[in-house]
N, C-alpha and C positions, 0 to 999 in steps of 0.2 A: 485763747478766747476768754473774755471775762465771764464770771458766773451769770447764768441767766437770770437769777434773782436780782442782780444789780443793774440789769438793763432797763433804762428808762423808756417810756413809750415813744420818745422822739429820736432815739438813737438808731443807727443802722447796725446790722450784724453780719459779718462775713462768715460764711459757712464753707463747706467743702465744694470742689469742682468748679470753682470760680463763680459761685453764686452769692448774692447778697440780699438780705432781707432789709427792705426800706420802709419806713413808716408812711402812712397815708390815712386819710379819712375818705371813706367811700359813701356816697349818697345815691340812693335810687330815685330816679325822676319819673313821674308820670304826668302827662300833659293832657288836659281835657279842654274842650272849647266851652266857653260860657254859653254859647248858643248851640243847642243840640242839632240844628239844621245846617251845620257847616258841611259843605261839599268839596271844599278845596283842600288839597294836601298841604300840610304845614311846611314851611320853608325851613329846612334844617339849618342852613347857614345863618339866617337871620335869628333863629332861636338861639343858636350858639353865641352869636355876637351879643344878644340882649342879656344872656345869663353871665357871660364873661364880664360885661360892663357892670352888671349888678354887683358881682363880687368885688370889683375894683372900688366902686363908689358908695355902696350902701351898707357896709359893715364897719364895725368899730376899728378893725384892722384891715387894711386893703389887702386883698388876696388876688394874686395874678395866677391864672390857670392857663396853661398852654392849650391850644384847640384840640390836640390829640388826647388830652385827658378829660375831654367832654364827649361822651358817646351819645348819640341820638339815633334811635331807630323808629322811623315813622311807619304808620299803617298805610300801605301802598293803595289799597282799594277801599275807599270810604263807603262805597255802596254795601260792603259786607259788614260794616260797623253798626252795632246797636246804639241806641241814643245815649245810653249811660256809659258807653265804653270810651276809653282814651283814643286820641289820634296819634300819639307817640309816646315812647318811654325810652329811658336810657340811664346812664351812669355818669356821675361826676366824681373825679378823683382829685383830692387836694393833698399834695405831696409835701409842700414846703410848710413845715410845722415849727420851724426854728423860732418863730416869734413867741411861742409858748415859754421858751426858756428865758426870755427877757422881760416877760410881764412883770411889772412892779406891783408891790403891795398897795392896796387901797388905803387911804387914810383911816386911822382908827384901829388898824390891825396891831396885834401884839408885836412889839419890836423884837422880842426873843425869837419869833418865828421867821424873821428875815433870813437867818442863817439856813433855814430849811428850804430855800427857794428851789434848789435843784434836787431836793429829795424826791425819790420815785413816787411816793404816795402823793406828794404835792403836785408833781407833773401829771400824774394819772387823774387827779381831781380837775386840774386845769383843762386837760384834754376833754374830759367828760363834760365839764361845764360849757366849754366852747363848742362842742359838737351839739349840745342841746340848744345853745344860742343860735347857731347857724340854722338849725332845723326850724326854730321859731321864726327866724327872719325870712326864710325862703318858702316854707310851707304855706300854701294858700295865696301866694302873690299872683297878680294878674299881669300878663304880658300882652302888649298890643303890637301885633305884627301885620303890617299892611292893612290896617283897619279892622282886623279880626282879633278878638280878645280870647286869650287862653288862660286857664288856671293851672298852676303848678302844684302838684302833690309831691312831698319829699319824705323819705324815710331812710333809716339805717338798716342794712341787712343784718339778719340774725347772726351771720357768721362773723360780724365785726364787733359784736357786743359780748365780750368775755364774761362780764359779771352776770348777764342774763343766762348765758349757757351754764355757768357754775351753779346758779340758782336752780336751773332746770334739772341738772343731774342730781343735785342734793334732794330735790323733791321726788325725783324718780326713784331713788334708792330708799327714801324715808317712807314713801306711801305705796310701794309695790315695785318689785324688781322685774316683773313680767317674765318670769321663767328663769331668772338668773339663780345661781346656787346661793344658798343662804349665807355662806361665809364671805361672799363677795359683796362689799358695800361701797366700793369706789370704781369709777371708770378708769380705763387704762389705754384706750384706743382712740386715735384721731383719724379722720378721713379728710383728704385733700383732693379737690377737683379743680381742673382748669390750669394745670401746669403743662408746658410743652414737653412732649415725649423726648425730643432730642436733647433736652437738658439733662435727662436722666439716662441717657444711652451711653454706650462705650464708643468713644471717638474713633472714627475710621473702621469701625467694626459693624455697627448697625444703627439705624434710626429709631429702633424700637427701645422702649425703656428697659434698662438692665436691673436685675435684682441686686447685683453687687454694687453698682454705682449708687443706686437708691439707698441701699443699706449704709454705705459709706457716708452719704450726705446726712441721713437722719440719725446716725450715731452721734452727731454733734449734740443732740438733745439728751442722750442717755442710752442705756443698754436696752436693746430691742429683743422682745420675745418672739413676735411674729411680724411678718411683712408681706404685703401683697401689692403688686403694681401691674396694672393692665391698661390697655388703650381704652379711652373713654370717648365714644362717639355720641353719647346721650346728650351732650351739651347743645347739639344742633337742634334738638326737638323743640326748644322754646322759640325758634326763629319764626318769622312770619311766613305765610304760605308762599309768598313770592321769593323767599330767601331761604329755601330748604336745602341748599347745596351744602353737603357735609364732606369735609376732607378727612378721610379715614386715617387714624393714627396721629392726628395733629396734637391732641391732648391726651393725657393719662390721668387715671385715678389711682391714688396711693392710700393704702390703709396700713397704719403703723400701730403695733401693740407694744407698749413699754413694760418692762418688768416691774417698774416702781411707779406708784401713783405720783410721786413728786416730779419725776421726769415727764410724765404725761401732762401734769398741771403746768409746769414751766414751758414745755413745748407749745401747748395750745395757746398759752398766754402770749408767747413771743410771736407765734404765727398769726394770731388774731390782730387785725388792724395793720397788716403789712402786705407789701407786694414782693415778688421775687424778681430780681434783676440779674442779667447776665451781660457781660461785655464781649463783643466779638464782631466779626465781619458778617454782614447781613445783606441778603438780597431779598427784597420785600415787594409784594404787590397785593392788592385787594380785589377780590372777585365778589361782587355784591356786598353782603355783610360779613363775608368770611375773610379773615386775614391770612394770607399764605406767605411763608417765608422759607428760605433755604439758608441753613446755617453753615457757614464755611469754617467754623471752629473757633475755639477760644484763644489760639496761639497767634494773636495779632496785637501789635502795640497800640493801634488806634482802631476804633470801630464804633459801632452803634450800641447804645444801651437799650436792650430790649427788656420790657417789663411784662410780668404775668401777674395779673390781678385775680388770683385763685380764690376759692372758697374753702374754708376749713370748719369742720364740725367735730363734735365728740360722737362716738359710736354708741347708740343705745340699742341697736338691733343685734348685737352679739355676732359680728362678722365671722370671727374665728371660732366661735363657740361650737358650731355644728361640724367643724373639721378638726377637732382636737385629737381624735383618735388617728386620723389620717396624718396629722402633723407628727404624731409620735412615731409613726412608722417611717416617715421621711427624715426624721432626725438622725437615722443610721447612715444617711448618705454623706459623702464627702462634701466639704464646703464648695470645692470647685465645681462639682456636678450640680449642686443646688443653685449655684449662682449662675451657671451657664444656661439655664432654661429661659431663654428669651422668646417666649411664645405669645401670640396675640391672645389666645383663650385665657380666661380668668382662672388663674391657679393660685393655690395657697401653699406657703412654705413655713416650716418651722426652722428659723435661722439662728436659734440660740447658740449654735456651735460656732458661729462667726467670732472667735476670740480675736483680740487685737493683733496677735502674731500672725495668724493666718490671713487676716484682712489686709495687713500691710503687704504681704506677699503677693496678693492679687490686686493690689490697689492700682486704679487707672491713673496714669500720669498724663498731663496735658503736653 
């Protein structure tokens, strides 16, 4: 695997367990009616078609977005809606960013800089500028659907803006560490939500996330001090009242503490602005707003590419801080015993003893 520092924002990265990180731009959409007296539910299909056509025809570079990469969730009962509330919200994912690699220099640019077209800093600037451009183009536009006008509000999620998160933790440690020890001036822990539990489970053993498999995957980014993985059913709390069906154990929440700040920094930067992809045989169906799937395993030559559009943050609450004494006691356990604890309850483990030799011994093979 190439050094993480040399990975450009438009490159994919293959990690352990058949998983790949693929670049994408995520935009959060909120749809308001221009007239507060609207009583008719918005047509999701027409809204999708209008937005897809806009991306094709109204930008400097035509963007083709598959319908499955545009999620719209409408408010089912408009009678419960307040006058200033939206009628729908959703997410737009733009995954084909290859055009950024081929963007030519504008006239008047320094010829010496032409050799730096593919430089990481140049591509990061291009991606940042293009994301600002598409926000300006889409935010505030009006859509006419069957004679009813709607206004679109567009924003970028905090978990997709690495520079803003970096500024946030620099200010956090500069102006008050909120109880952190005086010697600690840099973050070291990332939090990931919205990844399928089965992708981090031991094949043919359990559908619950495994400490050992998760450790193997995230060791790609550096040496780990602490790791926590647990089922995450809180994702369903944001659903509308008519869509509160929650499938227990579908997703998991992962908290990773690295030994070095540099590994934390590189891991967060690589995970930010990307989706997780796994290739395998898939049985899939949707119940209301909940996607249900049964994974038949990665050992297939041909199959579906399933994507997980997770959220990633840096930990400012000190997830492992309150359990350091407990983690020290657990460090006397054998790696096999610590890795075998696949329980649903939220447990914390000190896994610093997972050296490379022992980890290979217990490594799960497809």
